N, C-alpha and C positions, 0 to 999 in steps of 0.2 A: 706158671700162674703166679700172680703177685701174692704178697703176704696177706693183704686184706681179702683177696678172693678166697684164699685157703681158709681163712677164719669163717667166712660166710658159708663155705661148703661144710666145714666141721660143725657149725651151729645148726645147719639144716639137717645134717645126719643125726645130731643129738636130739632133734625134735621129732624124729620118726616115732619114738615111743608114745608121743601124744596121740597119734592115730589109734593106737591100741587102747589107750586110756579112754578115748571117746567111745570106742566100740564097747569096752568093758562097762562103762557107765550106763550105756543104753541097755545092755543085757541085764545088769543088776536091777535097774528100775523096772524093766518089763517083767522080769521074773518075780520081783517083789510085789508088784501089783497083781500078778496072776496068783501068787500064793495067798495074798490077803483075800482075793475074790473067792478062792476055793474054800478057805477056812478063816472066816472073820474072827473067830474066837481066839486065834493064836496071833493076833495082830501085834501084841506087845513083844512076843518072842521074835517075830519077823522084823519088827522095827529095829531092835537092837542089832541083829545080824546084818540088816540092810545098811544101817548107818556105819557099821564097822567096815563093810565091804566098800561103801562109798568113800570113806576116809582113806583106805589103803589104795584104792584106784586113783584117787585124786593126788595122793602122795607121789605116785609114779609120774603123773603129769607135772607136778611141781618140781620134781627132781630133774626131769628132762629140760624144763625151762631154766632151772638154775645152772645146769651144766652148759646149756647153750649160752647163757649170759656170761658165764665165766670164760668161755671160749672167746666171745665177742669182745669183752672188756679187758681181757688179759693183755699183757704186753707183747 
């Protein structure tokens, strides 16, 4: 396989983690909404934890994208 083809394969493999990040975000927000629906009085506590979970899950997605771009743009 050519060098360019191997870069594309490597970048695709690096982006596999983005599927997990998408599933994780769906689970975070679905459970966040369910928790607030069950106990509206604790919304402030759930909001802080929910945003932290969102940020960490989004970090995984951004790291996958960064590694993929490094592979594609590398020499």
